[in-house]
Each structure stands twice: as C-alpha cells, then as structure tokens.
Phi, psi and omega in degrees: 000130183285146176280161177301323179297317179292324179296316178298318181295318180291328179293314179297320180294322179296322176296318180296323179294320180297318177298317181294323181295319180296323181284326187270348186306313180302333178278343189259346187291335181259004183247156177289147184268085179260085183268141175277180182269007179293161183294320180294319184291323178297322180293319180292325183290323182271356181287133180265120182279133176276103186285349176287343180281125179295130181245126180291135183279113179272355184289153176292150178308324181296322181286319179298326184293340177294331180267329184212075181283135178294341179290339178285347176267133183295346182269004171292154183298319181299318179288325185291320184268352187298312183291329178290317177295328177297320176291322181293334179293342176293342179249019174083015182270134178046073182285073179250154172258150182081019185294334178249013178291154179302327185239143178289349178290343180271001177293139178207148176241121182244121181291320178265073182220164181294320180296317177292320178298319180295316179296317179295325175298315178296322179295323178293321175299319179288332173295319177300315181293319182293323180293313178301320180294319180293322176298319178294320181296317179299323183285325191251347181279089181221188184297328180294327181297331180277350182268343182250156180288128179079007182292319179294319178295320180295327183277328190244336189300317182297314182295321180287320181298307183282331173294321177297315182294320178297312177297325179297309178297321178297320180288324175295324177294316179295327181284339189306304179295329181285334180296329180296312180293325178297316180296324178295319178289329174298319179296317178298321177296317179297320178296321182288317181286331178290345176286342174278159182274067179228149183283144179285132178298140181272102187265331188300307184289329177293317178297320181291320179295317179295312184295312181297319180297306184296314183287330176293315176296324176293325178293317177299314179299320182289321176298320176297322177295326178292318179296324179296324184267000175279166178299143179286125182290347180283342180282136185300319185284351184289335181292336182262008182287138173268177181296330179291321178294319178297319180294323180294313180298318178301314180294321181293324181280319187270336183230044178298330180291338176275318182286351173287341179248339182234152177276139184281142167211171186298317180300319178294321180299315179296318178298316179295321179296319183288309187293331177293328177292318180295317179296321177296318178297317181299318180298314182288323182289331177303317178290320179297319180299315178298317182294321183292314181296317180297321178296319178299320179287314183295324181291329177293316174300316181297317180296316178294321177294323180296318179293320177297315178297320178294318181291320181291336181284341181279130180291141178059027175276146178259123182253129177276087184293332176297318178293318178298318180297318177296322178295316177296323180292325177295316178295317179299317178298319180295320178299317180292322178293316177298321180294327179296333180266331188259347188300324174296326176294319178296316178300312180299321180299310184289322179297316181294314180297320181296320181297309184291329174294314179296321183292311179294324178292324177295315179294327179289322182284338178243038188283156174251181178297127179237158175288170182296318179299316180297321181295314179297318179297318182297311184290323179292317181296318181291318179298319181292318181294317179292319181291323180292321179295316177298317180299315179302316181296314183291318178298318181287328180287345179296333179296314178293321179298312184288337179287348181253000185298325184285347184300313179304327178294318180290320180296324184272002180289143179285160179299324183293328183265353184286121184245174179295321181295323179293320178297319178294318180296316178299316179296321179295316184290327182278333185259337183272122181271100180266104179190153173280154187229168172257082182054036180067005175287328180206149175258132184274099173236180178297326178295335180295328179296324176292325177293320177296316180297318177299319179294322177297316179296319179296312178297324181292319179295318179297316180296319179294317179297318179293324180293318181291321180294325180288335180281341181285000000 
C-alpha cells in the first residue's frame, strides 16, 4: 500500500509526464516508437494523448508544409496568378516553366528553352520596330512638328510605343529568374501567416475581375483604333477593297512612321498588324501585372489587420503582440523583396502612361474637326488611359494604407497594457515606409496621385504654350 507521500509524488510525476507528452507529441508522431523498459518510458508509451487539446506546432514551416502546403490551396498567390501569367506567356511575358504547377517550388527559368527563344524572337522584332521609329523621330522632330496639329504625336508616338514594349518584354525577361525567389519568399510568408487563426484572402476571383475588366476595355479601345485606321466606307472606291487593300490602308494610317523608311508589301503589312497587337498587349498587361501583385500584398495586410481588429475588440482577450510584430515584419520584408524586382516595371508603367496622357490631352485641346468615330475613339481612349493610370496608383497605394491600419490600436492602448512588443511594433510601423516604388525615385502612396496630376497639368501647360509660340 502506497504512503501519502508516495501517492503525491506519483501524482505530481504523472502530471509532469502528461505535460511533457503534450509538448513532445508533435515531434513524436512521425518517428518510430522505440521505448525502453524504464518506468518513465513506459509511462510515456502508455499515455493516451487527448487530441482535442490544441497543441502548438513546434515544427519548422518547411516541415509543416509537407503535410499542408499553401500552394495546394487555390487561394495561394502562386495558384491565383498562374492562369493569368500562362495567357501572358503567349505574348512572350515571363518565360517560366511551372507557372501553373500546384507548387511554386516547381518554377524554373531555362535560358536554352523554347519559351525563352520565343520571347527573344519577339524582342528582336520589337528592336527592329523601335530602331525604325527612332530614325523617323530624329528626322521629323523639328520646329515644324510643333506647328501642325498632331505633329508631335506623329514624330514621337511610334518610338515611345515600341520602345516601351521592348523595355517591357526585356524587364519581364530580367524579372523571370528573380520571380522564382520572390515566389519562394511569398510561400514562406503564407506558411507563417497561415499558422495564425485568420482567413486566407480570396485572390482568385479578384485577380480575374481585375484582369478581365482591364483587358476587355483595352480590347474595345484597340478595336476602335483599328476601325479608325481602316478605309472610310463613305468613299466610293472603298466598296471594292480587298483584305490586302484594307491591310495596306491600315498600315499606311497607323504605321506611317515605318513606311516612311520602308517600302510596303503584304508581308510587311501582316508583320506590322501582328507586332502592334503584341506591343499593345505588353503595354496593357504591364499595368495589370502591377495591380495584381499589389492586390496580393495589400490583401495579406488586410487579412492580418482584420484579425487584429477582431481580437482587440474582444474584452479580456490576450494578444500576442510579438507574433503580430513578426508577421508585420515578414510582410514588410516581402514588400521590399518584391519591390527590388518590380520597381523597374513600375517606373516604365508610370512614365509611359504619363507620356500618352499628356500627348492625348494636347491633341484634344488643339483638335480639329473629326468624324464621329474619331471623336468616340479619342474620348474613350483618353478616359480609359486616365482611369487605368488612376487604378494602378490606387491599387498600389493600398499596400501603404493597409500597413498603417494597426497604428490606432497601438495609440489607444492603455499604459497598463502597453508592452515592449507593442512599442517595437509601433516604432516599426511608423518609421518603415512600406510601399512599392519606381526604382526608388518615388513611393506610390495616395499622395503620389496628386503629384502625378500636378505633373500632367504642368507639362500640358508648357506644351500648349510652346505650341502656340511656334505657330506665331
């Protein structure tokens, strides 16, 4: 018969064994149960673990991902953007393999591959177009171009348009190997944040809505531009035009800067028609790509902020501020890593959009009599370009907005509840500028949109004054 002292000792030891089992269980579930004959090992072996008790996962994210990888969920960023990038690869964008694979670990970039060869071939075609366009710009950009309506556009639009497409494909080629490392870090972020009790942002339908909306409007705008450059049906001889005649007239109207240096033929007409579609897609997809990546980052911040606001609203709730600080630091690190790869693309997007907004606004303010179709095309094209630029700015600025949402909670915390981890988080959120940039020349926040608007007005006034002075 056991003494009370022995009973107490065994009871305390049993409690210690139970506590140890709960802590050690995650490490033991994947190992063989090689128990010794000792009394302690027999107790651990016969102990029945209560699986209803929540056990903190001590495993490294890499080990946990083998059982529950976020890439297997369609709402992971890699899965959400994969189908969109697969379509973009038809136009030479991001020649990566494994873009639609279940896991981002299967992403690979092969320099000696068919996709890379296809992208380089398109770049060579765009180099040809850009060189011819620059030669035309050098020849025609003079004082006379500023005196006639549309002279500046006729001299510079081709060089800027095809130069932008060439740089766009080149930057996406440069981004391809870096995109793999970005996706690996993105996956690590998803693994870390998924351990918290927060809902995963639904990215698939948001990405599809953004892409379909922008590309559909871009398709309408491009169809209108084709109709403007086709033969006028009001002309008597237009009824007898064949497709070759229509292609010739289209090429002469839309690519006069090319035909000023080259003689037209059917093969050249088909080439101009095809390459212009590829260049147009690259221009529009650059903006779409920036919006999709920005949405993926902003939605992760939004999900984390939502969980923090929900937890802080519960009375007598205990908030692990150290864990929140680590999560915010992880997101901040991902934003900076993404910016290091995407900032040249962002700079190209804003510079190109700014140029065409100023150019179209200049042509509109100094317009001559136009047909109904030309008027519809001008206003639709200008409204679409302006709206798309604003959308890119606002979508990208959401990252900076969402990174500051937690600050009011920290400011309103009482002195009794204010901890060192809260102080560190507050210092991190107030001093760290979390935003995507254009090669560090500018940070994209909501204030940046006002700066862009001011720049457009300034450049437009200068162009108008210069145009009026040259006409005198």
